[in-house]
Every structure is written in structure tokens, then in C-alpha cells.
N, C-alpha and C positions, 0 to 999 in steps of 0.2 A: 440331424441327430448323430451323436457320436457312435462310432462303431468300435467293437471290441477287437483287439488283436493281441497276439502272443509273440513275445520276442525271446528267443532262446540264446543265451549268452555262452561264450566259449568256456566259462567257468563251470557250466552245467546248471546254473541258476536260470529260472524262467520268470520273465516279468510280464504282467498283464498291463495293457495300456488302453486308454480311450483316445480315439483319433477322429478328427473332423476337420474339413476345410482343405483348401489348397493354397499354395504360395509359400512365402517365407515361413520356415518352421518356428514354432514357439513350443518349447518343451517345458511342461509344468511339473514341478516336483513337490509333492505334499510334505507336510511336517512329520515329526516323530509319531509313529503308530497311526497316522492318518491315511486316507485313501484318495485315489484319483476321483472317486465318485463325489467327494466333498467339493470338487470344483464344478459340480453340475450346474451351478448358477452362473458360471463364467464361460465354459467351453464353447457353447454355441454362439454366444455373442462375439467372443474373440475370434472364432473361426470364420466370421463373415468376411474377413480380409486376410486370412493367413491359415496355414496348416497348424493345427493344435494337436499336440501329443501329450496327454496327461498320463504320467507313469504311476503304477503301483510299484514301489521299490521292493526288493526281495523280502518276502514274508509279510508284506503289507497288503491290505485290501484283497483283491482277487488273485494276486500272485501266489503261487504255491509256496508252502513253508520251505525255507532253505535250512540246511543242516548247519551252516556256518556263514561267516561274513557279515555279522551284525555289528559293523563299525563304520564310521564315516568314510574312511579312506576306501574301503571296499565298495561302498555305495557310489563314490566318485568314479571308481574304476568301472562299475556297472554303467554309469552314465556315458563314459567314454566308449564303452563297447556298444551301447545302444546307438549312439551317433554314427559309429563306424558301420554297424550292421544296416542301418537305415540309409546309409550313403549321404549323411548330412554333413556338409563341410562348413556351414555357417548357420548357426542356430541362435535365436534369442532364447534365454532361459529365465524362468520364473520359479523361485523357490520360496515356499512358505515355511517360516520357522526353521526347523532342522534342514529343510530343503535348501535354505540359503547356505547353511554350513556345508552341504554337499557341493554347492557351487564354489564356495571358497576353497574347499579341498581340491576340487577339480582344477581350479586355477593354479593352486600350489603344485599339483602333480603334473599337469598337462599344458599349462599356459593358456593362451587365448586363441589357439589355432583354429578351433571350431566355433568360437563364441563371438556374437556380434553385439548384443545388448543384454543387460541384466535387469531383472526386476527382483529386488530384495524385499521380501514381505515379512517384517517384524521378527527378526532374529538378532539377538544381542551378540556383540563380538565375543563375550564370555558369559557363560551361564552361572558359573561359580566364581566368587571373588577370591583373589589371592590373599595370603596372610599379610596383615598390616594395612590393608586398604581402609581408608576412611569412607564415610557415607557418600561424600561427593564423588569420589572415584568410582565407587560401586554404581552410583546412578549414571555417571558418564558412560560406563561400559555395559550398563544394562543388566547387571548381575541379579538373577532371580534368587539364587541361593547365597547365603552369607559367607560360606566357606566350603572348602572341598570335602570336609567331613560330613556335611549335610547331604551331599550327593548320595551317599550310601543309604541313608534313611529314605530318601525319595524313591530310589530304585527298589528298596525292600517293600515299600508300600505298593508300587506297581506290580511287583512279582506276586504279592499276596492278594491282589484284588482282581478277581475273575468275573465279577457280576456287573451287569449294566448299571445298577444303582450306585455301586461303589465307584465305578469309572466315571459316572456323572459327577460324583463328589470331587474327584480329582480334577475334572475338566471345567467345572462350572465357573471358576474364577477367571477363565480365559475368555469369557463372553460378557457382554453387557447384560444388565438386568432385563432388558426387553426381549431377549431371545426366548421364544416359546419352548416350553418343556419338552414337547415332542421332538423338536429339532435337536435339542441337547441329547435326548435319549437315542436318536438315530445316530448321531455322531459318536456317542459312546459305543454303540453297537459296531460301527465301522472300526473303531479303535480295537475292539476285542477280536477282530479277525486276525490280528497279529498275536501269536502265542506270547503269553505274559513273560516267560523266561527270556525269550528273544528280545522282547520289548525292553525289559529291564537291562539286559546286556548292552543294547544299543544306546539306551538312555545314559548309562554310566559313561560310555565312551564319548557320547555327544557333549555331556556336561563338563568334561574335563579339557576340552579343546580351547585354545586361545588363538583367535583368527586376526588379531590386530595387525600383525605385520603383513598378512596377505591383503587385508582391506586397504591398508595404507599404500600398498604398491599397485593397486588396481586402478586402471585408467579407462576401462571400457565405459561407454555411456551407461548410466545406471539410474533407475528410479527406485528410491528407498521409501517404503511405506510403513508407517507405524501408527500406533493408536494411543490416545491420551490415557485410556484406561486399560492398557495392555499389561500383561505380566512383565514385559520389558519396557524400560523407561523410554519415553519419546526422545530424551536427550541422547540415548545411545544410537537411535536411528539418525538423528541430526549429526552426530559425530561421524557415522559411517559416510554420510553424504559430504561432510565438510572436508574430508581428507582426499576426495577425488574431485578434481576440477570439472569432470564431466558427469557429475552426479547431482541430483537434487532430492530433497526429502519432502514427503507429503504426510502430514499427521492428521489422522481422523479424530475428531472430537468425540466425546462419549455419546452425544445425541446423534452422531453420524455412524454409529456402529463401531466406534473406535476401541474395541477390545482387541484380542489377539487374532480374531477371525473376521476381519473387516470385509474380506472378499465374500464371505458367506452372509454377513449381517447387512452389508450395504453393497450388493453386487452392481447396482446401476452406476454409482460413482466409480467403483473399482474398475469395472469393465471399460468405462469411458476413458478413464485416466490411463490405464495400461495401453489401450488401443491407440490413443493419441501419442503416447511416448514411443511406442514401437513403430508408428507410422511417420514419425518426424524425420 
């Protein structure tokens, strides 16, 4: 069973983490407004052959609310500080959704010095399309939002929604129709552990990043996981893998839990696939 630990960062922020197992470290980074607890169907299985550290990023999950720093670059710096504090010089890292953006920002800022292998779980290179892009280009890069103007509306909706039911409405399109309602309700409750103002600020920053140059320059071994019915196009996940000769893509079909949270909807396949890749 995973144990709880607290990591105090030089910036003054405090992060909560779930930790289990021994051996090669695997750091798991949840998506926007998500929590380490949502990896509950994965941690114990993956920890059978490695040390797993699932982080609650600042203001997420069980981490205390931070007064500032709700942007991708700061979260990447938090990751670097965590690795240094824990004395980890070679980590495998798994990022779900925005967690992958944190990995790309880390690579941009700090390079590959502490990283060994990457697991990129369903994050598009760009969330919002640039002006003038046609539908094929938007699909190629996985754009969830049609333009940068629509980002503000999305963030306003998050800022104004403080109920579980309202948050379920925002999140339900990220899952397949087979997800039980009680699971969606629990995930919505985990989301609401992050203050809505901070969540909206972070979302705004997240949606306006363009990671294509970082992705194109990445050569670390990578497993890129997408879903046929995800909010991000499978074509975008295939593109991420195609520009790295040491990467491959794995796309989950709808009947295989192939929404945005395949690690939650199909943990058996997910755990087996990730474990095999990290052990290769």
C-alpha cells in the first residue's frame, strides 16, 4: 500500500505524494486539477518492480494551497526540486494530460539530466489552435479549443463552477460512456480540492503553450498513450511519437476505455503496457 509523504520545496511550497515500492524511480504527475489519488488503480501494480512516487502538484489534491506559482514553468521547477530533494538522478516520468506539459517544460528548462524514460499520457502539443489553422492542422496537433479567444470562456466556466455536479458536467466528456457515475463524482470531488481561482489561472497558462519544438527535439525513449474517444485527437498522439525515433504510440479504442483517462478506465492494460515499456 502506498504511503503518504510530504516534500517541502525551497520556494516554500509543500507537496504531498504517494510512494510505494523500491528500485528505479517512476514519478507520476497528474493532469490539471487532478490528484495523485486518481492513480490509485496503477500505483501498487507498477510498484511491484520499481519505486513509484505520485505527486500532488502545488494546490492539487492533498498538497496545501499555494499563494502563487500556478503556471506550467513553476510546476516544472517544482518537479526539478522534488528530484533534487529526493536524491533522484535518473527517473522515469509519467505525465497525464497537463502532467505531460510539465514534463515538456522540464525538458525545455533543465534538459534530460535526471530523466531516463517518458510516458506521455494523452496531452496534445497545443490545446488551442493558432489563427488561420484549418481543421486538418487542428486535428494533427490535437487542439481541444478552436482559437485562443475560447480559452478565456473555458477558464471563466471553471472559475464559476464550485459544485460537484457542475464539475461533473465539465469532466464527463473526458470519459467513455461506460464510466460509473459514482466514479465520475469522486473524480469531480478530487478536482475541487484545488481552489477554483487557482485552477482557472493554471488552466489559462496551460492552454496557451505550444510544445511542438520541445517534442520534436526529444529523443528519450517514450511511450505515448492516447484514446480514440479522447478530448485530444489520436492523430496528435501519433504525431508526438512520429517525430521521436525512440518513441511509439499506443491508442486505446473506445471499448478499451479509450477516453482521456484510460489509466483509470482500463488499468489492467495500462499497467501492463507501462510496466513492460519501463522494464525494456
